[in-house]
N, C-alpha and C positions, 0 to 999 in steps of 0.2 A: 356548730354555728347555731346561734339562738334564733328561735322563731319570733317573728314580729308579733306584737300584741294584737294587732288587727287580724291575725290569722288564727286566733284561738277559737275553738268551737265548743258550744254548750254540750255537756255530757261527756266530754273527753277528759283523759287524765294526762297531766304534764308533770315533769320534774323541773323544779326551779332551784337553781344554785345562785346565791347572791350573798356577798359579805360573809362567806364561810358557812352559811346555813344551807342545808339541803332539805327541800320540802317536796312531798308528793301532793299535787293539787288536782281536784276535780272541778271543772268549771260548772257552776250551778246556774248562773243567769248573766246576761249582758245588761249592765246598768246604763251606760251611756258611752258612746265613742269607744275608747280603749279600756274602759273600766269594767271589771267583771266581779261578780260575787263568786268566791271560790271556797271550797271545803278542803281543809288540810286533812288528808287521809291518815296521818299518823296520830294527830291529836283530836280529830273530829271537830275542830273549831272552824268558824266561818270568818273570812276576811274579804277585803276587796284587794284587787291587784294594786291599786294606788297605795293602800296601807302597807303592803309588802315592799313596795319600791319607794316609799316616801323619803328615805335617807339616801337615795341614789342607787346607781348600779355600780357594783364593785368590779374590780379587774377579773374576777372569777364568774361574772354573770353569765348564766346559760339557761335557756328555756327550751326543753325538748319534749315532744309527745312520747308517752309510754304506750306500747301496744299491748 
């Protein structure tokens, strides 16, 4: 079961699955409301959560914390 966006915490690492893509993300900063600046730990690029979800949530959408 996916974690709600408002439960994400700065500094923690999460696994995002959406539209067939799997990403390991670290939360860098909370920008506003449910939008966060994140670092993709595989490519080292920076995104916002809204950029990653701009095309919607697919049937495979899942967001879980990695320990």
